[in-house]
N, C-alpha and C positions, 0 to 999 in steps of 0.2 A: 763877031762870033768867034765862042766858046769852046773849047779842046774840052776834055778829061784828062787827067794827070793823076800820079798818083804819087806822095811827095812822103820818102820812106825817109825815116833820124834814126839816127843810134845817138840814147844819153849814154858819156861815161860816164857819169858820176849826176841821174835820177836825181837826188835829193837835192842836190847843189843849181839846179837847170828846168829843174819842172814845174814848178811854178811861174817862170817865164815863159818857158815855152806851149801852158796853156793858157797863161795872160794875150799871148799873141796870132793862139791860134780864135780864141776868144773875139779879135778885130779883125777874122776872116768868116766867122761863123753861115755869112752867105751863099760862100762856095763847097764849104762841107758837106762832101754827102757820106762820109761813114769812117769812122777811127775802130783801127787794131792796135791794140800795144797788147807789149807783150814784155813782164819784168823779171827779169835776172836777178834775182834778190840777192844770190850770192854771191855772184859777179858782183856785183852793183851797178849792173849795165839792164840799163831797159832801151826797148826794139817800137818803134811806134809809123807803122802806115796810116799816112792820113785821105783820101781818097777825094779829090776837087773837080767843078768841073766851073772851069774858066777863063775869063784873055790870056793872053802869054803878057799883059802887064800884071796883071794882080795872080796872075800864078809867081809868075816870077818876084814880084813884094815880099811877097810872104814867103817865100824858096830863101831867098836872100838874105829876111829880117832872123828867120831860124836859124841860119847859117853862121849869125851872128851873132851868136849865144853859147861860151863858152862849159865848153864839151859834150858839144852838139851837133856832129854831122845827118849834113843833109846831100842827098840826092835827090834826083827830080822824071818821070820818069811822063813823055810827053806822047798825047794821043797823036800821029798823023792828019786824022780827021776832025776837022772843026762838024762843029755840032752848033743849034738852035739851045743854047743857056741859060 
C-alpha cells in the first residue's frame, strides 16, 4: 500500500546543491505528483515542497538521499491513511 507525503526542503546554498537535488528527484519521478519551489534570491535560499505517493521504503529512501546533500535540510510529513497507489 502507498501513502501520500510531502517532502519539504530548504536549500541554504541552492547554487551549490540544486543540481544534485534535481538529479535525485529525477530518479524518483515515478512517485512525484507535484513540486513547488520558491527562490529567495536575495537571501541565497530556496524552499521546495515535493508531493509524492509511494510505499514508505521508497519515500524514506528519497528523503534520506536528499538529506545527505550538504546545505539541504529535509522534513517529511506522511499521511496516516494508506491508499492504493
